C-alpha positions as CSV (number, residue, x, y, z in Angstrom):
1,M,0.1,0.2,0.2
2,K,1.4,3.3,-0.7
3,K,1.6,6.3,1.5
4,V,0.4,9.5,0.7
5,T,0.9,12.7,2.3
6,V,-1.2,16.1,2.1
7,L,0.5,18.9,3.4
8,G,-2.6,21.5,4.9
9,F,-2.2,25.2,5.8
10,E,-4.0,28.1,6.7
11,Y,-6.3,29.5,3.8
12,A,-5.9,26.0,2.1
13,F,-9.1,25.2,-0.4
14,A,-10.8,22.8,1.4
15,S,-11.5,20.3,-1.8
16,A,-8.5,20.2,-3.2
17,I,-7.4,18.9,0.5
18,T,-10.5,16.6,1.3
19,G,-10.8,15.4,-2.1
20,I,-7.7,14.0,-3.3
21,T,-8.0,12.5,0.1
22,D,-11.6,10.8,-0.7
23,L,-10.7,10.0,-3.8
24,L,-7.0,7.8,-3.1
25,S,-8.5,6.6,-0.2
26,M,-11.2,4.5,-1.7
27,A,-9.3,3.4,-5.0
28,G,-10.0,-0.9,-5.0
29,V,-12.4,0.1,-2.7
30,T,-15.8,1.9,-4.6
31,L,-16.5,0.0,-7.9
32,N,-15.9,-3.7,-5.5
33,R,-18.0,-2.9,-3.2
34,I,-21.2,-1.6,-5.6
35,L,-20.1,-5.3,-7.1
36,G,-20.3,-7.0,-4.7
37,E,-16.3,-7.9,-5.3
38,P,-13.4,-8.2,-2.7
39,A,-12.4,-4.8,-1.9
40,E,-8.2,-3.7,-1.5
41,K,-7.4,0.1,-0.4
42,E,-4.3,1.0,-2.8
43,F,-3.5,4.5,-0.3
44,E,-3.2,5.1,3.3
45,V,-3.4,8.9,2.7
46,M,-2.6,11.1,6.0
47,I,-3.0,15.1,6.0
48,V,-0.2,16.8,7.9
49,S,0.5,20.2,9.2
50,A,2.8,22.1,11.2
51,G,3.1,21.3,14.3
52,G,0.1,19.2,13.4
53,E,-2.2,21.7,14.0
54,S,-5.6,22.0,12.9
55,I,-6.0,23.9,9.4
56,K,-8.3,26.6,8.8
57,C,-9.1,26.5,5.7
58,S,-10.8,29.4,3.0
59,N,-14.1,28.0,3.6
60,G,-13.4,29.0,7.4
61,I,-14.2,24.9,8.4
62,E,-11.3,23.3,10.1
63,I,-9.4,20.1,9.6
64,Q,-7.4,18.3,11.9
65,A,-4.4,17.0,10.9
66,H,-3.3,13.1,11.5
67,K,0.2,14.2,11.8
68,S,3.3,17.1,12.3
69,L,5.5,17.5,9.1
70,E,8.5,16.5,11.4
71,E,6.5,13.0,12.0
72,V,6.6,12.5,8.1
73,E,9.7,9.8,8.3
74,Y,9.2,8.4,4.6
75,T,6.3,9.1,2.1
76,D,5.5,7.3,-1.7
77,I,3.5,10.6,-2.7
78,L,3.1,14.2,-1.1
79,I,0.6,16.4,-2.3
80,V,0.2,20.1,-2.2
81,P,-3.0,21.8,-2.5
82,T,-4.4,25.4,-3.8
83,I,-3.8,28.0,-2.1
84,A,-6.8,29.9,-1.5
85,G,-5.7,33.1,0.3
86,N,-3.2,36.0,-0.7
87,I,-0.2,34.0,-2.0
88,E,3.0,36.0,-1.0
89,K,1.9,36.0,2.6
90,T,1.2,32.3,2.5
91,L,4.7,31.4,0.9
92,A,6.3,33.7,3.2
93,Y,4.3,32.2,6.4
94,N,5.2,28.4,5.4
95,Q,8.7,29.2,4.4
96,Q,9.1,25.7,7.0
97,V,7.6,23.7,4.3
98,M,10.5,24.7,1.6
99,P,12.7,22.5,3.1
100,W,10.7,19.8,3.9
101,L,9.6,19.5,0.5
102,Q,13.1,18.9,-0.3
103,K,14.1,16.5,1.5
104,H,11.2,14.4,0.9
105,H,12.1,14.7,-3.1
106,A,15.3,14.1,-2.0
107,L,14.3,11.1,-0.4
108,G,12.4,9.8,-3.3
109,A,8.8,10.9,-3.3
110,D,6.9,12.1,-6.1
111,I,5.7,15.5,-5.1
112,V,2.5,16.4,-6.4
113,S,1.1,20.5,-6.4
114,N,-2.9,21.5,-7.6
115,C,-3.7,25.0,-9.1
116,T,-1.8,27.8,-7.0
117,G,-0.3,24.9,-4.5
118,A,2.6,25.1,-7.3
119,F,4.2,28.4,-6.1
120,F,4.8,26.2,-2.8
121,L,7.0,23.7,-5.4
122,A,8.6,26.5,-7.5
123,E,9.7,28.4,-4.3
124,A,11.5,25.1,-3.0
125,G,13.5,25.1,-6.1
126,L,11.8,21.9,-7.3
127,L,10.0,23.6,-10.7
128,D,13.3,24.8,-11.4
129,N,14.0,24.2,-15.4
130,K,11.3,21.9,-15.0
131,Q,7.6,21.8,-17.3
132,A,4.8,22.8,-14.9
133,T,1.4,24.3,-14.7
134,T,-0.8,26.4,-12.6
135,H,-4.1,27.9,-12.5
136,W,-4.2,29.9,-16.0
137,G,-5.5,33.4,-13.8
138,Y,-1.8,33.5,-12.1
139,V,0.6,33.4,-14.8
140,D,1.7,36.9,-15.0
141,M,2.5,36.6,-11.7
142,F,4.1,32.9,-11.4
143,K,6.0,33.7,-14.6
144,Q,7.4,36.6,-12.8
145,R,8.4,35.5,-9.7
146,Y,10.1,32.1,-10.8
147,P,10.7,32.8,-14.8
148,Q,13.6,29.7,-14.4
149,V,10.4,27.0,-14.4
150,K,8.8,26.3,-17.7
151,L,5.4,27.4,-17.3
152,N,2.7,25.5,-19.4
153,A,-0.4,26.6,-18.1
154,S,-2.6,25.6,-20.8
155,Q,-2.0,21.9,-19.7
156,L,-4.2,20.2,-17.0
157,I,-1.6,18.4,-15.9
158,T,2.1,18.3,-16.1
159,A,4.9,15.6,-15.4
160,D,8.0,15.9,-15.5
161,G,10.2,13.2,-14.0
162,S,9.0,12.8,-10.4
163,V,7.2,16.7,-9.9
164,F,3.6,17.1,-10.9
165,C,1.7,19.4,-11.1
166,S,-2.3,19.9,-12.0
167,G,-4.2,23.2,-13.2
168,G,-7.1,25.5,-11.6
169,G,-9.7,24.5,-9.0
170,A,-11.1,21.1,-9.3
171,A,-8.1,19.3,-11.1
172,W,-7.2,17.4,-8.3
173,L,-10.0,15.5,-9.5
174,D,-7.8,14.9,-12.4
175,M,-4.5,14.3,-10.7
176,A,-6.3,12.1,-8.4
177,L,-7.0,10.0,-11.5
178,F,-3.6,10.3,-12.8
179,L,-1.6,8.7,-9.7
180,I,-4.3,6.0,-9.6
181,D,-3.4,5.6,-13.2
182,R,-0.1,5.8,-12.3
183,Y,0.5,3.6,-9.3
184,C,-2.5,1.3,-9.4
185,G,-2.9,0.5,-13.3
186,H,-5.4,1.8,-15.9
187,D,-8.0,-0.4,-14.9
188,V,-8.4,0.9,-11.2
189,A,-8.3,4.4,-12.2
190,V,-11.3,3.9,-14.6
191,A,-13.3,1.7,-12.2
192,S,-12.6,5.5,-9.7
193,A,-14.0,7.3,-12.5
194,K,-17.2,5.5,-13.4
195,S,-17.9,4.9,-9.5
196,H,-17.3,8.7,-8.4
197,V,-18.8,9.7,-11.9
198,F,-15.9,11.1,-13.2
199,D,-14.7,12.0,-16.2
200,L,-11.3,10.0,-17.4
201,G,-8.9,11.5,-19.7
202,R,-9.0,15.6,-19.6
203,T,-6.2,17.3,-20.7
204,S,-6.2,20.8,-20.8
205,Q,-7.8,24.3,-19.1
206,S,-7.4,26.0,-22.3
207,A,-11.3,26.5,-22.9
208,Y,-11.7,27.4,-18.9
209,G,-9.5,31.0,-18.5
210,N,-9.4,33.9,-20.4
211,I,-7.0,34.0,-23.1
212,V,-6.6,37.6,-24.1
213,S,-3.4,39.1,-22.8
214,K,-2.4,41.3,-19.9
215,K,-2.9,45.2,-20.2
216,Y,-0.7,45.7,-17.4
217,H,2.4,47.8,-18.7
218,H,3.1,51.2,-19.1
219,D,3.3,51.6,-23.4
220,D,0.8,54.0,-23.7
221,A,0.6,53.5,-27.6
222,I,0.4,50.0,-27.2
223,Q,-2.7,50.6,-24.2
224,I,-4.4,53.3,-26.9
225,L,-4.3,50.3,-29.8
226,Q,-5.3,47.5,-27.3
227,D,-8.6,49.7,-27.0
228,W,-9.0,50.5,-30.2
229,L,-8.7,46.4,-31.1
230,D,-11.1,46.1,-28.6
231,L,-13.5,47.7,-30.3
232,N,-12.8,47.0,-33.9
233,Y,-11.9,43.4,-33.7
234,Q,-14.2,43.0,-36.4
235,Q,-12.4,44.6,-39.2
236,K,-10.1,43.7,-41.8
237,I,-6.9,44.6,-40.1
238,S,-3.1,43.9,-41.1
239,I,0.1,45.1,-39.4
240,S,0.2,48.1,-41.8
241,V,-3.5,49.4,-40.4
242,L,-2.3,49.2,-36.8
243,A,1.4,51.0,-37.6
244,E,-0.6,53.6,-38.3
245,K,-3.2,53.7,-36.2
246,S,-0.1,53.8,-33.3
247,L,1.7,56.4,-35.6
248,L,4.5,53.9,-35.1
249,T,6.8,52.0,-37.3
250,E,5.6,48.4,-38.0
251,R,8.7,47.1,-37.2
252,T,8.6,50.0,-34.0
253,L,4.6,48.6,-33.5
254,K,6.1,44.7,-33.4
255,R,8.9,45.1,-31.3
256,R,6.8,47.4,-28.6
257,F,3.3,45.1,-28.5
258,K,5.5,42.2,-28.0
259,Q,7.5,43.7,-25.6
260,A,4.5,45.5,-23.7
261,T,2.0,42.4,-23.8
262,G,3.9,39.0,-24.3
263,D,2.0,38.5,-27.8
264,S,2.6,39.8,-31.4
265,A,0.2,42.1,-32.3
266,I,-2.3,39.3,-34.6
267,A,-1.6,36.7,-32.1
268,Y,-3.6,39.0,-29.8
269,L,-6.2,40.2,-32.2
270,Q,-6.5,36.5,-32.8
271,K,-7.1,36.2,-29.2
272,L,-9.8,39.0,-29.0
273,R,-11.4,37.4,-32.0
274,I,-11.7,33.5,-30.5
275,E,-12.3,35.3,-26.9
276,A,-15.4,37.4,-28.4
277,A,-16.4,33.5,-30.1
278,K,-16.6,32.0,-27.1
279,K,-18.6,34.6,-25.3
280,L,-21.3,34.6,-28.1
281,L,-21.1,30.5,-28.2
282,E,-21.8,30.5,-24.6
283,R,-24.8,33.3,-25.0
284,S,-26.9,32.3,-28.3
285,Q,-27.8,29.5,-30.5
286,L,-25.9,31.5,-33.8
287,S,-24.6,29.0,-36.0
288,V,-20.6,28.3,-36.1
289,E,-21.0,29.9,-39.7
290,H,-22.7,33.4,-38.7
291,I,-20.3,33.5,-35.6
292,T,-17.3,33.3,-37.9
293,Y,-17.9,36.6,-39.9
294,D,-19.1,38.1,-36.4
295,V,-15.8,37.6,-35.2
296,G,-14.1,39.0,-38.1
297,Y,-13.0,35.7,-40.2
298,E,-14.1,34.5,-43.4
299,D,-13.0,31.3,-44.0
300,V,-14.4,28.6,-41.6
301,S,-12.5,25.7,-41.4
302,S,-9.6,28.3,-40.4
303,F,-11.4,30.0,-37.7
304,I,-12.7,26.1,-36.3
305,R,-8.6,24.9,-36.7
306,L,-7.7,28.3,-34.5
307,F,-10.5,28.1,-32.1
308,K,-9.6,24.7,-31.3
309,K,-5.7,25.5,-31.3
310,Q,-6.6,28.6,-28.8
311,T,-9.2,26.1,-26.5
312,A,-8.0,22.1,-27.1
313,L,-12.1,22.4,-27.9
314,S,-14.1,22.4,-31.1
315,P,-16.9,25.2,-31.4
316,S,-19.6,22.7,-31.1
317,A,-17.6,20.7,-28.2
318,Y,-17.2,24.2,-26.2
319,R,-21.3,25.3,-26.5
320,S,-22.0,22.0,-25.1
321,R,-19.7,22.3,-22.4
322,F,-20.6,25.9,-21.7
323,T,-24.3,26.7,-22.9
324,R,-26.9,26.1,-20.3
325,C,-28.7,23.2,-21.1
């Protein structure tokens, strides 16, 4: 039986602690009981905290830890849940956790984070030059704080050596099934998904986030151009048109736009159009062809390919997932 340790800390996301604990604790048990077959637990799960103190989560629920950090001699898997409070304050308040994570990584444990829990792993240096993901809403903050990490926030789960990250919010669900698959085999993972009525095999969180680049920069000319694009993205727009609007040369525009936003001007325009298309798919019954023209494209096939590249879903699949039944 594999040992799993879930870290608890003040203002953690409660379900990222209790949810993954439930799923792993019941792996090899739930479906077997339903089918009247012998049940055998696959994981021994315990929750730990600094000093073994109870954990006051962000929703006010208190969780009693099983042990203190110091009492954990060895674990196969160490899980860090979502930071639901102020990230910088949480990291500063839990500095004693960083050497503890480093110790268990050196002892051979799989180190796992969910959502903003990736900040703990990066703070401990465990993500240096490694693939990682986190919540799509904290990408800019993460990149600024940890530029040495190979952040791929479109991914729902990343795996690099013995370090694993899952994306935003309830992605602990996907991570639990991933770990069950890794340690117990695909059949047990499928059984867990069926018994708890979960989808197995989600790979991307691109469809859930706002994919338009940031405007928090100090280049006034680019800011004005972004504001104009917000209102005029449906028009036929080229680099020469944008250069004329911004009173910059095309070369200077390309350089400054990329520097300010992290995207080329054309990539930014594409993201604006896809974000507008997402809203139309969510809020209307317009055909995909109609939406294609509405957001500034002429070729439906090209639009569908671009939409899928940005969101990992086709327009019809996106509508099915995010439109009220």
